[in-house]
Residue, then its C-alpha position, 0 to 999 in steps of 0.5 A: m459501499p456494500n461490506l466486501f472490502k475489508v483488512v487485518s493490519l498489524s502497525y507500530r500503533n497496536a504492536p511492539l518492535h519485535v511482535r511487528g518483526l515476527f510478521t515482516l513479509n519479504d516479497t516472496e513470502a507476501k506471494q507465497l501469502m496471497l496465494r494460499i488465501k487465494e486458494y483456501f478462501l472465497v475472495s476475488e483480490v487481495l493486497v498485502l502492504s509489509t513494511c518497517n511499521r506493518t503488514e497488513i492485508y486487504y482483501s474482497s469477499p462476502k465473508d469476514l474471513n479476518e481471523g482465518i487470514i490472521k491464523l493462516l499467517l502465522i501459520e506461514k510465519q510458523i508460529n504457534h499460540t494464535e490467542k496471543y498475537l490475535s489481539y495484535f491485529k486491529q480488523l475492519v469488515c466495513e468497507e466504508d473504513t476499510v478504504r480510508h484506512l488504505f487511502e490514511v495508510s497510503l498518504g502517510l497520515h498513519s506512518q510513524v514519520i508523519g507524512d511518510m514519503q517511501i509509503i506510497n511506493q511501497v504500496k504501488q509496490a504492492y499493487q503491482c504485486s496483486i496484479d502480478l498474481d492476477l488478484a487485482g480486480p476493477f475495485l482495487h483498480r479503481l481505488l488505488h488510481t484513485i489513491f495514487f491521484a489523491n497523493k498528486r492532490v497532496v503533493q502538489q497542494t500542501a505542504f504535507r510532504d515538505g521537510a526531513c520527516s521519512a524514516s531516512y530523512a529522519t536518520v540523516e537529520l539524526l545524523k547531524n546531531l549525533v558527532q561531527n564528520p562521523k565515519i558512517l558504515v551502511v550496511g543492507l542496501g534495501e529500499i531504506g538503506t538505498d533511500v539513506v545513502k541517498n540523502l547524506p551529505p556528499v562531503t560526510q565519508v562513507t563506507l557501503v556493505n551490502r550482501t549483494k557487492s554489486k550493488a554497493e558498488e554500483l551506490g558507492s559509483k552513483y554517490g561516490h562513496r566507498t564500498a567494502d566486502f561483507d567478509d570484512m564486516e569487523s574491521e569496518i566496524a571498528a573503523a566506522d563512527v556510525i554504524i546503519s542497518s538496514i539489514v534483513m535477517d531473522k536474527p540480530f547480525f550485529t551482537k555484542d561478541m562481534l563488537v568486542r572482536s571488532g577491537s575498537y575502543t571509541f564512541k559508536y553509535l548503531i542505528d538500527l532500521s530493520v525490522p525484525i531488529s539487526v543490531s542486539p539490545d546488549v551490544e548496549d552493555i559495551p561501554g561508548v555505544l548507543i542504539y537508536n532503533i525505527d522506534g527511536i527515531r523521530a522527526r528532527t526538525d520541528e518546523s517540518l513536524a509542524q508544517r506537516m501537522q498544520a497540513i492534516p486538516m488539508v489531506n483529510q479533505i483530498i482524502s474525503e474529496a477522493i473517498s466520494d468520487f469513489d463511493d460514487w463509482s462504487k454504487q454504480m457499480v450497482m446499476q451496470p448489470v440492469v443497465q446491460q440488460l436493457k441495451q441488451a433488451l432495445e438493442q434486440i427489438r432494433s434488431q428484428e424491426i430493422a430485419r422485419a421491416t428492411k427487406g428491398l432496401s439498399p446499402q446506403e438505405l439500410e446502413n441510414v436506417e441503422r444508425i438513425t435507429s442505433s441514434i433512437i436507442q441512444k436516447i431511449i436510454k440517457q434519461p434510465v441512466l442519468q435517473l440511475k446514476q442520480a438514485c445512485k448517488q443518493g444510496a436508495p437505486e432500487i425502485l428506478v431498477e426493480a421498475l426497469q426490470d419490469l417494464f421490460n422483463l428483464e432478468k432480476k438479478n441482487l442488486h448488492h455486488s456478487i463477489d464477481d461484480y468486482 
């Protein structure tokens, strides 16, 4: 593969929770960053993936723009001290490595909870954003659809997605070990919060709170849960045994003072699924209060995790097969310009000869000549195209391309992809 596709990645693997929280992007921020990248850099495609566990920026460019894009991200987030944070970012400039990385991220191999089922939907949303901003070209379209097909194979052919191992499922599993018949307060009904609600047992006493109350009422009506006003938060805290928060704010929403004011003196568990954190760490200074944050959420069933771990070799095999197919397509992109030139050259010869030699023919006779000569052209070009495809698979199409260019006096172009080829 030519080295056009690159990525900068900040994830739980190389950055702690408080650092990841600084770089989390909502939909508006992600779109703004993508437009800034398009404005300031020579890029043809951009994909921004931002979840609770990672912020990654993929792009296609002939130049290594990694550090410049990281600096732009810091500027957009109004963060100084570039050198302080630069080391937290993983940077890939080899297209083959970047493609495999996106496959592994999308299929859940890099998820904090192995085999996370949410990540593929988050990738689809990021891809849609690239499409909306006209930042997805042929390369990204082909790559993402190859990934989606590989994901379908993983679901159908392996046990990698079986059991309860996503962040939301893991939260529900955790609840079973905390307290019997808990009163649960769910605050924040974004993607993760909604997913938690969908998977809560129907017998559980649940209250839903969201800043946009209509969303809470919609989910409450669908699943039979009570809803409450955001302004009544402290009284709801007092009544709850477990508080699950996925609310997104710049600073912790649940503070020590808030819990003290709620006047509750019972044991409480706060499960913080937010990035940045929404529960202040000093809340645990209150006797009987315990926090679980996103870094503490782990799979609760050893059997499910074991099944997923055992399925990893099969998932990697599916990824390798998909990458091989994609690589074949990518290599064949090299030959497209010369094939098109050859078709045009032969078609020009055909048209000129027909125009010279068919004067006086009837419409039916002319139609027959057109059909026969077009068929001849297709047969002439078939074998060179097949040979070029084979040479592309072997990674050495240059000799055949140059021979065709010399034989037919075709315009010679650089064999490597330009940014416009994508």
